[in-house]
C-alpha positions as a Markdown table, in Angstrom:
| # | Residue | x | y | z |
|---|---|---|---|---|
| 1 | Met | 105.7 | 65.0 | 124.0 |
| 2 | Val | 107.2 | 61.9 | 122.3 |
| 3 | Arg | 106.4 | 61.3 | 118.6 |
| 4 | Lys | 106.6 | 57.8 | 117.1 |
| 5 | Ser | 108.5 | 57.4 | 114.0 |
| 6 | Thr | 106.8 | 55.7 | 111.0 |
| 7 | Asn | 108.9 | 52.6 | 111.4 |
| 8 | Arg | 108.2 | 52.3 | 115.1 |
| 9 | Lys | 104.5 | 52.8 | 114.5 |
| 10 | Met | 104.4 | 50.1 | 111.8 |
| 11 | Met | 106.3 | 47.7 | 114.1 |
| 12 | Leu | 103.8 | 48.3 | 116.9 |
| 13 | Gly | 100.9 | 47.7 | 114.6 |
| 14 | His | 102.5 | 44.4 | 113.4 |
| 15 | Lys | 103.0 | 43.3 | 117.0 |
| 16 | Leu | 99.4 | 44.2 | 117.8 |
| 17 | Lys | 98.2 | 42.0 | 115.0 |
| 18 | Gln | 100.5 | 39.1 | 116.1 |
| 19 | Ser | 99.1 | 39.2 | 119.6 |
| 20 | Arg | 95.6 | 38.2 | 118.6 |
| 21 | Arg | 94.3 | 34.7 | 119.5 |
| 22 | Met | 94.5 | 31.8 | 117.1 |
| 23 | Pro | 91.5 | 31.5 | 114.8 |
| 24 | Leu | 88.9 | 28.9 | 115.9 |
| 25 | Leu | 88.8 | 27.4 | 112.5 |
| 26 | Ala | 92.6 | 26.7 | 112.7 |
| 27 | Met | 92.0 | 24.8 | 116.0 |
| 28 | Leu | 89.1 | 22.8 | 114.5 |
| 29 | Arg | 91.0 | 22.0 | 111.3 |
| 30 | Thr | 94.0 | 20.6 | 113.2 |
| 31 | His | 91.9 | 18.8 | 115.9 |
| 32 | Arg | 93.3 | 21.1 | 118.6 |
| 33 | Arg | 97.0 | 20.1 | 117.9 |
| 34 | Leu | 97.5 | 23.8 | 117.4 |
| 35 | Ser | 95.7 | 25.6 | 120.2 |
| 36 | Gln | 97.9 | 28.5 | 121.1 |
| 37 | Asn | 99.5 | 31.4 | 119.3 |
| 38 | Lys | 103.2 | 31.4 | 120.1 |
| 39 | Phe | 103.4 | 35.2 | 119.4 |
| 40 | Arg | 100.8 | 36.0 | 122.0 |
| 41 | Arg | 101.9 | 38.7 | 124.4 |
| 42 | Glu | 100.5 | 40.2 | 127.6 |
| 43 | Trp | 101.2 | 43.9 | 127.7 |
| 44 | Arg | 101.9 | 44.1 | 131.4 |
| 45 | Ser | 104.5 | 41.4 | 131.7 |
| 46 | Lys | 106.2 | 40.9 | 128.4 |
| 47 | Lys | 107.5 | 44.2 | 126.9 |
| 48 | Ile | 108.6 | 44.8 | 123.3 |
| 49 | Lys | 112.3 | 45.6 | 122.8 |
| 50 | Lys | 112.8 | 49.2 | 121.8 |
| 51 | Thr | 114.4 | 49.4 | 118.5 |
| 52 | Asp | 114.3 | 52.7 | 116.5 |
């Protein structure tokens, strides 16, 4: 059984928050110039580099 270190767990939580969609209000405020989150990640294809 593998245990996550505190640093790794915090980093994974940070990446999880980053991977959310852009808020609709931000899209409306910028008249859709900003429409995508550049940090968005698909868990199957783009993996997180393992740093511990």
